[in-house]
Residue, then its C-alpha position, 0 to 999 in steps of 0.5 A: m441450814i445455817n450460813n453466814d447470811t442467816k438472820l434472826a427475827r422475833w414475832d411482834h404480837s402488837k403489829k403481827t409481823w416479824r422484826t429483827g430488832g429487840l435481839d442482842d448478842i447474836n452468835i451464829d456457830i455454823e460448825a456447831g449448828t447453833v444460834t444464841c441471842m439475848a431477847h428483850q422480851f419473850a416471843p417466838i424467834a425465827l431464822m430468816l434465810d434468803r430463799y434463793t441464796n443458792m441460785p443461780y447454781q454454780m454448776w450441776e452434773m448428772k452421771p449414769q452409774a448403771v441401769d436404773h442408777t444415776l447420780f445428780s449433783i448441784t453446787g450453789a453459792v452455799v451448799e453442795l449436794q449429791f443425790e443418788i437415784k435408783g428406780h423410783q427412789c432417791c437419797l441424799t448421798a453427800a451434803s456440805i454447807d460452806d465446805s462443812p458436812a451438813l444434813p446428817h439426818l437426811v444422808k443415805k435415807w432412801t425415799t421418794f422424790c416428794v418426801l426428800k424435797q419436803a425434807l430439804l425445804s424443811a431443813g432450809v435448803n431450797l433448790f426448787p425455784e417457784p414460778d416467780a423465782d426469776n424476779y429474784v434470781s438473775i437468769v436468762k429466761k428460756d421457753e418453759q415448754v421446750e425446757a420441759k421436753v429437754y428434761q424428758q429426753m435427758s431423763l430417757l438417757s439418764c442411765v447411759v449419757g452424762f450431762s453437765w452445766s455449760k458456761w455457754n448456755s446463755e449464748v443461745g436463744e430461748q428455745q435452745f440450751v447448751v449442755q455438755a454430754c458424754e456416753h457412759v462407758s466407764q467412770q472416765t468422762s470425755w465431755e462434748l458440747y451439744i445444743a438441745g431444744n427444737r434443734s439439736c446437734k453436736l458442736k465443733m467447739k469445746d466448753s473451754d473455748e474462749q468464744f462461742s460458735p454454733e458451728t456443727a461438729e464435722n460429720h454430724e447433722s442437726h436433729p429435732d431433739i437431744f435424744s435423736t442427736m445422742d442416738k446417732v452417736l451411742s454405741e450398740a451396747t449402750k443402746q441395748r442398756l438404754k432399752k432396760t431403763s425402767a419407766q419409774h427411774i425415768e420419771c424420778v429423774r424427770q422430777w428432779l430436773v423439772s423441779t430444780k430447773p438446772l438448764t435455766y437456773s445455772 
């Protein structure tokens, strides 16, 4: 992945370290995907990228398509990626870097999550925060155990409920998360705002409101988790579709969520 922040470095054999000096006439062509330079001496040359340049994410969205079929998209500062998840497999369906098509060698190549994750990292695309990532990315820290439980519940619902980023997520405590969600009945989406975590409920406010309010929506109650909350609002037809979701698909979606951590890094 080449972008405007890409830097070149050469290996200094005498000091056993990478140095940015000794390279002149550096030309980075993002569209062509090429980098040229004049080196003062022969030595290994590397591209240097900020590991967390795309964090925090600008937005993310998970949309059901059918039984065992979910789309998951993430937009960062530089990249915009969409993934398709079917059963235990997944693929990159669309990719752009600085609004230009990118990663053609990975698009539409069906594989497992672990293989695709490694391919993205090898291409310089990092959407997978390490345990110490909060030292380099400005985020509102959340309880990791509660976060993992929410991802599990979102995975269980991934074929029937869409989820999306909310600007109000930073307004609640460490053990709660604010997300937009909607039942999947067609390609039309009507997002509602929910609190997920140790206490879950549908909120009266909308994501577009100018002030945050924790007031629960009329005729709705609080529940122990987001799965229980959504179960109260889903239609019977949707609940029947939910029962058909395979364990392999649930696990694949869960892997994407726990690895990208969109509830914390957005």
